[in-house]
C-alpha positions in Angstrom: 0.0 0.0 0.0 1.5 3.4 -1.0 1.2 6.2 1.4 1.4 10.0 0.7 4.9 10.8 -0.4 5.3 7.6 -2.3 6.7 5.4 0.4 5.3 2.0 1.4 3.5 1.9 4.7 4.5 -0.9 7.0 1.6 -2.9 8.4 1.5 -5.4 11.3 2.1 -8.3 8.8 5.2 -6.4 7.4 6.8 -6.3 10.9 7.5 -10.0 10.6 9.3 -9.4 7.3 11.0 -6.2 8.5 12.6 -7.0 11.8 14.1 -3.6 12.3 10.8 -1.9 12.7 10.4 -3.2 16.3 13.9 -1.9 17.1 13.1 1.5 15.5 9.8 1.9 17.4 11.5 0.9 20.7 14.3 3.5 20.1 11.7 6.2 19.2 9.9 5.5 22.5 13.2 5.9 24.3 13.9 9.2 22.6 10.3 10.6 22.9 10.7 12.0 26.5 13.3 14.4 25.2 10.9 15.9 22.8 8.0 15.9 25.3 10.1 17.8 27.8 9.9 20.8 25.4 6.2 20.3 24.6 6.7 18.3 21.4 6.4 14.8 20.2 6.7 12.6 17.1 4.5 10.3 15.2 6.0 7.2 13.6 4.6 6.8 10.1 6.5 4.0 8.4 9.8 2.6 7.3 10.3 2.1 3.6 12.2 -0.4 1.5 15.4 1.7 1.8 15.2 1.6 5.6 14.3 5.3 5.7 12.1 6.1 8.7 9.3 8.5 8.1 8.2 10.6 11.1 5.9 13.6 11.8 7.0 16.0 14.5 4.0 17.3 16.5 3.2 19.7 19.2 5.8 22.4 19.7 8.3 20.5 17.5 5.9 20.7 14.5 6.3 24.4 14.2 9.7 24.9 15.7 12.3 26.5 13.4 14.9 24.0 14.8 12.8 21.0 13.9 15.0 19.9 11.0 18.1 20.0 13.2 16.3 18.1 16.0 15.3 15.5 13.5 18.7 15.0 11.9 21.1 15.7 14.8 18.9 14.2 17.5 16.4 11.6 16.3 18.3 10.3 13.3 21.6 10.0 15.1 19.9 8.2 18.0 18.1 5.8 15.6 21.2 5.1 13.7 23.0 4.2 16.9 20.2 2.0 18.1 19.6 0.4 14.7 22.5 0.8 12.2 20.3 -0.5 9.3 18.4 2.9 9.3 19.7 5.0 6.5 17.8 8.2 7.1 15.0 9.9 9.0 12.5 11.9 6.8 10.1 14.4 8.2 6.6 14.2 6.8 4.2 17.1 7.0 
């Protein structure tokens, strides 16, 4: 199933074929309190066939001018450390 932006959404059945999704979701849950401390949060959307994680920043993070830096230097770095198979984190609108 194609989602907006042209990436493939991952479903529960896909989690069995994409074992890194569980690791990604666990790492995001570990990182989430850092965003929530500043009034923000993130929404996991999917992981595509190229192991790019698609997220949506919400709350204060959604409109923050530093959101891109937070995403790349914070979330992406953390995810790549936790799950080296992740190639990139992409912010969805």
